[in-house]
BAFI-12600 format. One line per field, with one value per residue (C-alpha): residue number from 1; residue in three letters; x, y, z. Coordinates in steps of 0.25 Angstrom, whole numbers. Layout:
n: [NUM/...]
res: [ALA/...]
x: [X/...]
y: [Y/...]
z: [Z/...]
***
This chain:
n: [1/2/3/4/5/6/7/8/9/10/11/12/13/14/15/16/17/18/19/20/21/22/23/24/25/26/27/28/29/30/31/32/33/34/35/36/37/38/39/40/41/42/43/44/45/46/47/48/49/50/51/52/53/54/55/56/57/58/59/60/61/62/63/64/65/66/67/68/69/70/71/72/73/74/75/76/77/78/79/80/81/82/83/84/85/86/87/88/89/90/91/92/93/94/95/96/97/98/99/100/101/102/103/104/105/106/107/108/109/110/111/112/113/114/115/116/117/118/119/120/121/122/123/124/125/126/127/128/129/130/131/132/133/134/135/136/137/138/139/140/141/142/143/144/145/146/147/148/149/150/151/152/153/154/155/156/157/158/159/160/161/162/163/164/165/166/167/168/169/170/171/172/173/174/175/176/177/178/179/180/181/182/183/184/185/186/187/188/189/190/191/192/193/194/195/196/197/198/199/200/201/202/203/204/205/206/207/208/209/210/211/212/213/214/215/216/217/218/219/220/221/222/223/224/225/226/227/228/229/230/231/232/233/234/235/236/237/238/239/240/241/242/243/244/245/246/247/248/249/250/251/252/253/254/255/256/257/258/259/260/261/262/263/264/265/266/267/268/269/270/271/272/273/274/275/276/277/278/279/280/281/282/283/284/285/286/287/288/289/290/291/292/293/294/295/296/297/298/299/300/301/302/303/304/305/306/307/308/309/310/311/312/313/314/315/316/317/318/319/320/321/322/323/324/325/326/327/328]
res: [MET/ARG/ARG/ARG/ASP/PHE/LEU/THR/LEU/LEU/GLY/ALA/ALA/ALA/ALA/TRP/PRO/PHE/ALA/THR/ARG/ALA/GLN/GLN/PRO/ARG/MET/PRO/VAL/ILE/GLY/PHE/LEU/MET/MET/TYR/ALA/GLU/THR/ASP/THR/ARG/GLY/GLN/SER/PHE/ALA/ALA/ALA/PHE/ARG/GLU/GLU/LEU/ASN/GLU/LEU/GLY/TRP/THR/GLU/GLY/ARG/ASN/ILE/GLN/LEU/GLU/TYR/ARG/TRP/ALA/THR/SER/ASP/PRO/GLU/ARG/ILE/GLU/ARG/SER/ALA/ARG/GLU/LEU/VAL/LEU/SER/GLN/PRO/ALA/LEU/ILE/LEU/SER/SER/SER/ALA/PRO/THR/THR/ALA/THR/LEU/LEU/LYS/GLN/THR/ARG/ILE/ILE/PRO/ILE/ILE/PHE/GLY/ASN/LEU/VAL/ASP/PRO/VAL/GLY/SER/GLY/PHE/VAL/GLU/SER/LEU/SER/LYS/PRO/GLY/GLY/ASN/VAL/THR/GLY/PHE/ILE/ASN/ALA/GLU/PRO/ALA/MET/THR/GLY/LYS/TRP/LEU/GLU/LEU/LEU/LYS/THR/VAL/ALA/PRO/ARG/VAL/THR/ARG/VAL/ALA/ALA/VAL/PHE/ASN/PRO/ASP/ALA/ALA/PRO/TYR/ILE/GLY/SER/TYR/LEU/ASP/ALA/PHE/LYS/ALA/GLU/ALA/ALA/SER/PHE/ALA/VAL/GLU/ALA/THR/ALA/ALA/PRO/VAL/ARG/ASP/ARG/SER/GLU/LEU/GLU/THR/ALA/ILE/THR/ALA/GLN/ALA/ARG/GLU/PRO/ASN/GLY/GLY/LEU/MET/VAL/MET/PRO/ASP/GLY/PHE/MET/PHE/ALA/PHE/GLN/SER/GLU/VAL/THR/ALA/LEU/ALA/ALA/ARG/TYR/ARG/ILE/PRO/ALA/THR/TYR/PHE/PHE/ARG/SER/PHE/ALA/GLU/GLN/GLY/GLY/LEU/LEU/SER/TYR/GLY/ASN/ASP/ILE/VAL/ASP/ASN/TYR/ARG/ARG/ALA/ALA/ILE/TYR/ALA/ASP/ARG/ILE/LEU/LYS/GLY/GLU/LYS/PRO/SER/ALA/LEU/PRO/VAL/GLN/SER/PRO/VAL/LYS/PHE/GLU/LEU/VAL/ILE/ASN/ARG/LYS/THR/ALA/ASN/ALA/LEU/GLY/LEU/ASP/VAL/PRO/PRO/SER/LEU/LEU/ASP/ARG/ALA/ASN/GLU/VAL/ILE/GLU]
x: [-24/-20/-26/-12/-9/-22/-21/-6/-12/-23/-14/-5/-17/-22/-8/-7/-15/-7/6/1/-2/12/18/10/19/18/9/18/17/18/22/17/26/18/23/8/-1/-11/-22/-15/-25/-13/-5/-17/-20/-6/-7/-21/-17/-5/-15/-25/-15/-9/-23/-24/-11/-17/-11/-22/-19/-22/-23/-8/-2/-1/0/8/6/15/9/22/18/30/36/51/51/37/42/55/47/36/47/54/41/38/52/52/39/46/35/36/37/35/27/34/27/38/53/54/47/55/68/65/61/74/82/74/75/82/75/60/54/49/40/39/26/30/44/50/65/68/82/86/81/90/79/82/94/86/71/73/81/78/88/84/71/63/56/43/36/40/30/38/50/58/52/39/45/42/28/26/32/23/10/14/17/4/-4/4/11/17/26/40/47/45/51/53/50/55/62/76/76/64/68/82/79/75/87/81/68/74/83/70/63/74/75/60/59/65/55/44/51/51/62/65/70/71/65/70/62/65/53/40/46/55/43/36/49/51/37/37/50/43/31/40/41/30/27/33/29/32/35/34/43/40/45/40/41/33/23/22/20/11/0/10/16/3/-2/11/10/-5/-1/10/2/12/9/15/15/16/19/7/-8/-10/-3/-14/-24/-19/-19/-7/-9/-6/1/7/12/12/-1/5/-6/-3/12/6/-2/10/18/9/13/27/23/16/29/37/28/29/44/50/61/60/74/68/56/59/54/42/39/25/16/3/2/-8/-11/-19/-22/-28/-37/-41/-26/-24/-35/-30/-17/-23/-19/-28/-26/-26/-38/-29/-21/-34/-38/-25/-26/-30/-37/-41/-43/-54]
y: [194/185/171/164/172/169/154/155/162/152/140/146/149/135/129/137/128/116/124/128/113/109/119/114/106/91/84/76/61/50/36/23/11/0/-15/-20/-23/-12/-21/-24/-19/-17/-8/0/2/7/17/21/25/33/40/43/49/57/63/66/74/82/74/70/62/70/83/85/72/60/46/36/21/9/-4/-12/-26/-33/-36/-30/-26/-19/-12/-7/-2/5/12/17/22/30/36/40/48/56/56/65/52/37/28/14/2/-7/-10/-15/-3/6/-1/0/15/18/12/22/35/41/54/52/50/36/33/18/14/0/-5/-13/-8/3/5/-10/-9/3/12/23/26/26/26/40/46/39/47/45/46/36/35/28/18/5/-6/-15/-15/-26/-24/-29/-43/-43/-40/-51/-61/-56/-57/-71/-77/-71/-78/-90/-92/-106/-100/-102/-101/-89/-87/-73/-75/-64/-62/-57/-51/-43/-39/-34/-28/-42/-43/-32/-40/-53/-47/-42/-55/-63/-53/-54/-69/-73/-65/-73/-86/-88/-93/-83/-88/-81/-87/-79/-82/-77/-83/-90/-104/-100/-94/-107/-114/-105/-106/-121/-122/-114/-123/-136/-134/-130/-116/-109/-95/-84/-70/-64/-53/-40/-40/-38/-53/-57/-47/-51/-66/-64/-73/-84/-82/-82/-94/-102/-98/-103/-116/-119/-114/-104/-92/-80/-65/-55/-40/-35/-37/-43/-56/-58/-54/-65/-76/-73/-75/-60/-48/-36/-24/-10/-4/-2/7/16/17/22/33/37/37/47/57/55/57/70/75/71/78/91/91/81/71/56/56/65/56/45/31/28/15/9/15/7/-8/-18/-32/-42/-56/-67/-75/-85/-88/-89/-99/-107/-108/-112/-99/-91/-76/-69/-60/-49/-50/-50/-37/-30/-34/-24/-35/-49/-58/-68]
z: [-172/-184/-184/-183/-171/-165/-166/-160/-148/-147/-147/-137/-128/-129/-125/-112/-104/-108/-105/-92/-88/-93/-84/-71/-61/-62/-52/-42/-45/-35/-40/-34/-36/-29/-28/-30/-42/-45/-40/-27/-16/-6/-16/-19/-4/-2/-14/-9/5/-1/-10/1/10/-1/-4/11/10/-2/-14/-24/-36/-49/-41/-36/-37/-47/-44/-52/-49/-52/-47/-49/-42/-36/-50/-50/-64/-63/-51/-58/-70/-62/-53/-66/-72/-59/-57/-72/-69/-59/-48/-35/-27/-28/-18/-17/-11/-8/-7/-21/-27/-18/-22/-37/-36/-29/-41/-50/-42/-30/-32/-33/-18/-15/-4/0/7/11/15/25/26/17/24/22/8/5/2/13/21/34/39/45/33/20/13/-1/-10/-3/10/15/25/30/34/43/53/59/73/67/68/83/80/70/79/91/82/77/91/96/85/84/98/95/84/88/74/65/51/45/30/21/7/9/-5/-2/12/13/27/33/42/52/52/54/66/72/70/77/88/91/89/103/111/104/106/91/82/71/57/44/31/19/6/-8/-16/-15/-14/-3/5/5/9/21/26/24/33/44/44/46/61/70/76/65/60/50/50/35/34/27/13/-1/-5/7/3/-11/-7/5/-1/-2/12/19/11/15/29/29/22/32/44/49/57/50/52/41/39/31/32/18/23/33/23/14/26/34/49/53/48/56/48/44/38/24/19/30/25/11/18/25/12/7/18/13/-1/3/10/-2/-12/-3/-4/6/3/5/11/23/25/35/32/41/49/49/59/57/58/56/62/53/58/49/59/49/46/61/63/51/59/72/78/88/87/100/102/106/93/85/92/88/74/63/55/58/46/49]
***
């Protein structure tokens, strides 16, 4: 064999492994669009629960899937940029953590499957046609329902029986679905001998104004409604309720952990475990349009006894026994 022919053959043989690798199918990618900072322990716990359940279902990062994270915080520009980057990377599906991240993703794609892990009203927000038949490229898991307003009132009256006026605090811009919650709230109020009022707020200054107004007369209480604004400003909300000595109920445990009187709501970590089951089904060929939006199934009651004592309230032992956690 001539030397030139030998070198050509040798070069071709060396290229074979690279050509073989290039022809291998691309490992599916799951994108994460999280409305949290990367250092936020709550966001990390949600992502970890999703990963752990994926592993149980046979999907392991680096072996048969890749994971692509975007920790977008609550900054709208950063959410939009992160959504665009994820969509351009053409993942197999995207896990979305909130209404703002889901809305932004839907502006970028109506093809790539999207699973939301933590929403209040996807129908009212325009994300799906109905809970049973989503109809598009998005489905997922909700964390609250209007019927929960009755439970929040019951808990508030149990801990603070003298409350006769309750204001529902919410941001109408962040909660386009709030009408159904207010209707349920007002319908339940009569059975608890409570005067129900709506207290819409759009920024931090209006938040203090609303809480101050509720504190001007005795026997007032607050029901903090589930929306992204209240979640983002939970430290301010709980601090104002403490300053003006108003008993309040909240929809997520971190409010009670930060000094709120009590919270009752869905275990959101459980939502993300269940979201991994949907991811498994989508990776195996099912369509989001055929996967119904699921309601919460696991709830937790957290009572801050230290806050109750500061407000001069005695929490009944029977309620303490029912609590998933009591903060002393």
